N, C-alpha and C positions, 0 to 999 in steps of 0.2 A: 488443399493446399495450404502451408503456413505460411506465417513472415517473414519477410525478407530480411536480411541482417546483415548489412555491406556487400561484402563481394562473397558472402558463402553460400551453400546453396540454402533455401526456403526451409523455414522446422516443418518437419511436416506431422501427420496427425501424430497425439497419444500414442493410439494402438501402434503406427506405426514404432514409434519409438521405444518402445515395449517390446516388440517386435526383436527389433534389434538388439537390446540387452539381453533378451532370451536367447539372442543368436551370438551371445563372447562380445560385445563392445560394453563398453564402461560407461559410465556418465562423462569421464574428461572424455574418450573417443569421441563421443556425440559432442561435446561443447565445443571443440575443436575444427571438431567438422561443420559446424554450424552457428562458429562464431558467437558463441554465449558461452556461460560459466557455468558448470555442474549442476550450480543451485539453481536456474532457470531450467534447465531440463528436470531437475528432482520435481521442480513448484508445476510442472507442467503435466509432468505423470502422477503427483496428486491430488491437482487439484481434479484429474478426471479418472482419481481411485485406481491408479498404478501405485507398486511399489519400485524401489529402487532395482530391484529385479528383474523388470519385466513381467511380473504377475499380479493377476487383477485383485482387488481387495474390498472389502466391502460390498458394496453394490455391484462396482465391476465384476465383482467376481460371479455375482446370480445372473451380471449379463454378458457374463465373458463370448460368448456364441457369436456376439454381436463382433464385427472387422474393426467398426471404428468408430470412436465418441463422439456421439450427434451433439455438435454444440448447440446453443438455443440461436433462436436465428438473429437477437442482438447481438450474437458477441461480431457478426460480419462487418457492424456500426461502428465497434468498440477503436479511439484512435490506437488502443496501447498494438489493436493485431496490426495495425497499418505503420507504426513506429518502430516494433519493437524493441530489443536492448535487454540488457542485466537489472536493469533499475526498478521493472517490479517484481524483480525475488532475488532482490539483492542477499549476499553471501553474510551467516550472521559472523560475528568477531570471535574472536579466541580470549583469554583470560584476562588482555592488556584492552581490546578494544572494545567499544560501544558494540552492542546486541544488533543493531542493524546499523548498516550503511546511512547516515542521515541526508549523503550529499545526493545519491541516488532516489531515497523515500522522496526527496524533496521535487526533483525531478519528476519523477514517474507519478507525484502527487499534480505538479505542471500543467502534466498533460492530462490527468483526469479531469482537470477544473473548465477545461475547454470539451469532454468528451460528452456527446449525445447522448450517450446511453450508460450515465454515471449510476444512476439512480439503480436501473436493472443490474447493473454489474452489482452494488454493493449489498442487493437484498439474494443475490447470487450468493455469493460468500456469506454470507450472515444465516442464511438457510442452511448450508451445506456445513457451515462451521470452519472457512477453510482459513487453518493456521499460517501459511506462510504468503508472500507476498503483498504487494498496491491491490487494491482491488476495491472500485469505485472512489477513490482519492481517497481511501485509507487504509492504512499499516498496520497489522496483526495486533499490538496493544490498544489501538482504537477502537478494531471492532470486539475484540473483547471485552471493553468496558461499554460496547453499547450491549452488545448479549446482556451484563448486566446490567442494563436500565441506566448506565449513567451518561450523562451528558459528555458530547466530544468538542463541543463548542467552546473557542476560547472568549473569555472576556474581551470587551470591547475598549481599546483603547481609550483611558481617560481624558479629557478634554483639559489640558495642561496650563494653558494661556486662562480658562476660567477655573481653577483648581488656586492656581499665584493668586489669581483676582479675591477669591475669597476668602486666603491666606493674609492677606491683607489687610480684607475690611477687620478680618478677628483680629490684627495685630500679631499675625503668626509671621515672625520671620522667613522669608524666603528671597531666592536670588533669583534673578531676572533669569539667570541663564543656568543648565545646566540640573541635575538631578535634584526631586522633590522628595523630600522624607517621605518613607511606607507610613510615619506616622500620621503624617501631615494629610494623607491620601484620606488614611483609614477614616480621620475624622471628618474629612469634607465629604466621603461615601455616607456614611454617618449621618452627618447633618441632609444629606441628602439621599434619601435611597432611590427616589425615580433617577438617576443616575447610575447605578451599579447595575 
């Protein structure tokens, strides 16, 4: 049994979704039926190795004789499976919109921060190179960076009061409130490499 979405029916297993698509249903039909966007349905199918026509691809094609996708045991503990929602598979924007719905992505990441299986989820997405959705608290772009060996950690927020005090000691004019020039921050970091 899949996740429950509002007043709609629970989202069935991926193989059942694929069977409905092969029977003539569209992604839009399934989205309406289960109260999610077509992108959410597509994301679930892609993750399990099914195309948008309900046909197995890749490894799923080799295992097509299996009636259902067998999810790893840790997925039962995942918070996303309990809260559901489209935020984990946001729609990609058009030419005038951002590629990711940052509001949904940030909401999904907040759920992931509290998830007890976040690490397993991220490992799962990285080893399978899952291109869509939020997995283990990461968006697709962040996972691509991790796969390239790059860090996705954001630099620590500088101690602005310490920078102001240092700037005054150096006789660099700074206001008591407001923004500090990036050049002042750069000079501070050069003088205090341990603070970077």
